[in-house]
N, C-alpha and C positions, 0 to 999 in steps of 0.2 A: 504494500500500500504506500502511495506517495501523496504527500500534501505539500510538496515543495513548489513554491511559485515558479511558473514558467517564465522565461524572458519575454517581456512585452515590447513590441515595436510601436513606434509612433509614426512609422512610414507606411503608406498604403502601397503595397506591392501589386501592381496590375499585371505582372507576368505569371502569377500563380492564382488559380481559382480559389475563391473564398466561399466557404459554406454559407455565410451570411448573405453574400452577394448573389450566389446561385439561388437561394431561397427568395431573395428579393425579385429576381428575374421571374421565377415561377409564379409569384404573386402579382406580376404585372408592373413591378416597380421600375424605376429608372436609375437606381443607384448601383449599377453593375457595369461590367466591362465585357469586351468581346471574349476574353479568356473565360469568363464565367458562363457566358451564353454558349460557347463552344463545348464546354464541359457538360452543360445541361443537354445539349444535342446528343452527345455520345451516351450519356446516361439514359436518355429516352429510348435509345435503340434496344436496350435490355429491359428497362423498367418504364414502359410507356405510360403508366398510370401516375407518374411522379407529380405532374402539375396538379391533377385533381387531388392527390394526396396532400400536397402542400397547402392548397386552399382549404381543404377540410380540416387540416391541422390548425390553421389560423382561426377558423371558426370555432373549433373546440376550445382554444385558448380564450376566446372572447366569451363563450358561454360559461366556461368554468369560472372566470373572473366575475362575471355578472351574477352567477349563482352564489359565489362566495360572499360577494358584497351585499346582495339583496336578501338572500335566504339565511346566511350564516353570520351576517353582521361584521365581516372582516373589513378592516380599514387600513391594513398595512400589507404591502406586497413586496417581495424581493424576487426579481425575475432574472434567473441565472441563464446566461447565454441568450440574451434578449433579441439579438439580431438587429437589423436596420429598422428604423421606425416606418410604419405604414399606417393605413387607416385603422381607426378604432384600436389604438394601442391600449395596453393595460391601464395606464393612468386615465385615459379618456373613458374607458368602460367603467372603471371604479368610481371616478369622480362624477360621472353622470348619476350614480346612485347617491353618493355623498361627496360634495366638493372638498371635504376635509381629508379624503383618502390620500394616503402617502405611498409613493412607489419609488423603489430604487431598481434601476436597470443595471445589469452587470454583463459586460462582454469584453473579450480580449482583442477585438478587431478595431484598429484605430479609426476606420471610417465610421463605425458605429458611434464611437465617442464623439467625433466631430459633428455628425448629423444630429445625434441625440442632444448634445449640448446646445446647438443652435435652435432646435425645436423647443427646448425646455427653458429658454433664457428667462422667460417671464413667469414660470411656474415654480414657486418656492416649496411646493409640496412633493416635487418629483425631481429625481437626480439620476444621472448616468455616470457610472464609474468604469474605468478600464481595469479589468482584473481577470486573472485566470479563475474560472469557476471552481477549480479544485482547491483554491487557496481560501478555505472556509474561514480560518482565523483572520486572515488579512481583510477579507470582505466584511466580516462582522465587526471588525474594529476600525474600519475606515471612517473618516470624518463624516461623510454623507450618510452612511448607515446609522452612525451614532446620533446624528442630527435628526433623522427622520423616523427611525424605527425604535419603538419601545418594546423590548423583548419580555417585559412583564405582562404584556397584552398579546392576544393571539395574532399570529402572522401567517400569511400564505407564502410559502416558498415555491417558486415555479421552476420546473425543469422540463420545458416543453420542446420536444424534438432536439435535444442537445446531448443526452447521455450517450448516444451512439458515437459522439465525437471523442469519447474518453476511452482509451485503450484498456485492456484487461489489467495490465500491470499497475494502472492508476486507480483501479477498483471503484467503479461507479457506485456499487452497492455501499461501500464504506463512506462515500461522499454523502449519500442520502442519510446514512446513519449519523454522520457528524452534524449535518444540518439539523436533523430532527432533534438531536440531543440539545441543541442550543435554543430550541423553541419551547415555549411554555405549553402545558396541556390546553387543548382547544385550538391549537394551530393546525394548519393543513399543509400538505404537499401535493402539488399537481405534477404528475409525471406522465409523459408519453415518449415513445421510443419506436424507431423503425425496426420492425421485426419481419422475419420470413421463416416459414417452416420448410422452405426449399433450400437445400444446402448449396446448390449451384448458384442461386440468386444471392444468397448471403456471401458466398465466397467472391463472386464477381464484383458485386457492388462494394464490398469492403476493400478489395484490392484496388479497384478503379478509383475510389475516393481517396484512399491512402496515397496512391501515386500522384493523383491529380493535385491534391492539396499539400503535397510534400510532407506528409506525416500528421497533418492536422485532422486526424480521423481516428476512430476507435474500431467499432465492429457493428455490423448488423447482427442482431441477436434473435434468439427464439423467445416466444411469449413467456415460457416458463422462467427464463432468466430474468425478465423484467418483473415478473410476479415476486421473485425472490428479493428484489430491491426493497420491497415494501413490507417485508416480514416484520412483525412487531407493531405495525400501524394498523388502524382500522380502515380497510378499503371500503368506501361508501358505495351504495347502489348507484348505478347498475354494475359496479365492479370494474375490472379492467377489460376494455372492449376496443374494437375498432372505433376510432374517435368520432366518426360521423354519426355513430349510434349512441353517443354519450349525451343523455338528456337533450334530444333534438328539440328545437324550438319552432319547427314548422317551416323555416326558411330552407329552401332547397339548395343544397350545394351541388357541385359537379359530381357526377357518379363515377366511381372508380370502375372502369370497364374490365380491368384485369386486376388480379390479386396476387401478383408476384411478390409484393411486400405491402405492408400496411403500417399506419401509425396506430400503436396499441397503447392505451393508457387510461387514466382516470384520476380520481381524487382520493386521498387518504387523510385521516385525521389522527393526530397524536392525542391519546387519552391520558 
């Protein structure tokens, strides 16, 4: 297990695909480069459902935050591996329920830091910090987290489509455990992860993303491995599921026409 902070760059490298920028491209954003779009094109040849998967994953994030704020009274969110800002971000969804809601975004990509800080310049209840999401102690002791988050009150820690970026040697399950230990009872963890039960798909996508991003990738895992991440926590209904089926709100997202991989996740509570 490793909790050593990884070196963080302040330079945007446009010669290497970025997971955050590839995700931005799939969501129809403009904060990406040709190298990111080319990587998406290659990925689509093996996993043609990826765009639909990305959109449904984003909608899951929005539904989970809305449900936590509206139904569970959560007013504090720490979003690990938040990615580039897009429509209906966590703070916008939460603050639509209660304008006093506080959000900290965490990402190691310098372009996320730049765009996030520009967007949040006038919002003193929301912050973005550049940090490796494996550096739990560093994140939780950062000035912005200490300013905005009261850990004596319930917090929602978000890990939405990011744990597959963590290799096995850095132990994503231990990361969830570390974060959960720092939260008070009544807090929540939102987790979803790219999974496939097809070994060929897991192996190809894992190797493709590892090479494309020059090591900024972990592994596509099986559903049972993701379930193990949340042992000791209460996984709430409807459980861990393909995310478009988690508390659907009636708005129709794009249908995944193939199921070579899915986003698999849900919400758990610390009791």
